[in-house]
C-alpha angles and dihedrals in degrees: 000000000000123000115263112264114212117228117191121201103196092178092067094024094238131137116213131193123197134183137142093277104025137045131164146123139220134193110275092229091054091051092050091048091051091050091050091049091050089053091050091050092049093047095047091042093053090046090050090054089062095053122091147078090291105064115227121175123226091248090052091052091052091048091049090053100046101029118059089190094060125111107313093212091055092047090051092051093046101041104028102035111024108024094064089055092053092046091048090051089054092048094047092047093049093047094047093046093049091050090050092050090052095052095041089052092048094049094036088222131108088223092056096098125130089251091063101032091053103244091119091052089048091055090047091050091051092052091046090055091049094047101039107026101032096031092226111141104166121116095246094053092046090049091051091048092049093049095046092044092049094047094047090049090050090051093049093048092047094049093048094043095051097052106112094002134320138247138162091253092051091049091053094047093048090046092054090052094048090046091054091050094050090046089055091049090050091051091048091053092050095052091047097060136064121290092248093055092043092051091049092051093043092052091051091043092059089069113243136170095183097107098041121112141172091288089067096031098060098056092039092051091047092052091045091052091052093049091046092055090053090047097054095083089055090064088079101029102051095055087054090050088054087068090059139274094274092057091046093050091047088056092050099260120137099226098194095047093045092050092048093050090047092053093049093049092045092052090046090056091051091046091051093056096039093053093050105036107008125242112336100186134209098013089101088050100046106032099065092048093047090048092048092052094045093050095034089229126165092227137046088221105090106131104206102038091042094051093045091049092052092046091050092049094051095043091051091043091050092051089052090046091055091052091048092041094231132118115275090242090065091056094047092048092051095048094036092053090058090047092050091051090051092047093051091048091049092049092050093047091050093052092045 
């Protein structure tokens, strides 16, 4: 097999790659944006490796990475304690952003993210029941609770939103209502248990990746890789669905089946992150829109730029969270709240 030879078409602003087994092309701007996002992730990730109670300089981090004979204590801090956190931040950001891109594409609305529709709250409610009511605190049980909670919430929202007709706006409004109800139930559970259990759930509910290591990263990355493989076909199908069911059917796409698979995979991505790190809000809302604006795409569903945008947001947010000594979920909520206010104002100004 020969090495791929890049071929750049500057007239149409596309970058093509050709070999005996692979051929394809991508917009030049998208490629440049992806490269820039990778650099942001690497820079923020390396900076995050220097932050902590045990002071490690940037030069010491680089030596620990490239030189196996460097200080063993520094290598232990970098590789065993801090690197899993950075990798988990990348995984969580990519999964949340991809889930947000899926739901925003399905609803054809920038507000149609799992944070707003309520699927994230449903996954959080499922984990709260497993942790507090059933006293099951292992990763597998929390993952199952998050998946079941998210899927049941999706079913409830879909049933309520399709009574008397359906639309993206109706789906979002129903989702907000269901999310508020589940949030109230979660609060009621927390005030009904002992202080120790409530504190444990509240700490998890803030959204933190500080205590996660390779033991949690390996199974989470394996599950994410499996979901990602199933999501790849949606990269072409969902943008067609955005043009309407009639156009999708005319092009040979089963609209109902595609939408169902997309919802299940989107909820599974949210459940994966929620079970491992707790709710990390607003990444699913902001990342697809930021990616769409950076790449000037017609759809929020672009797998690689969306995932890289989400990964960059969470890695940068986690570095800031370490400096502020707060969970990463607190940073994303603070920044995401401002973004949501801006997005609502922009939507209202556009309609006016």
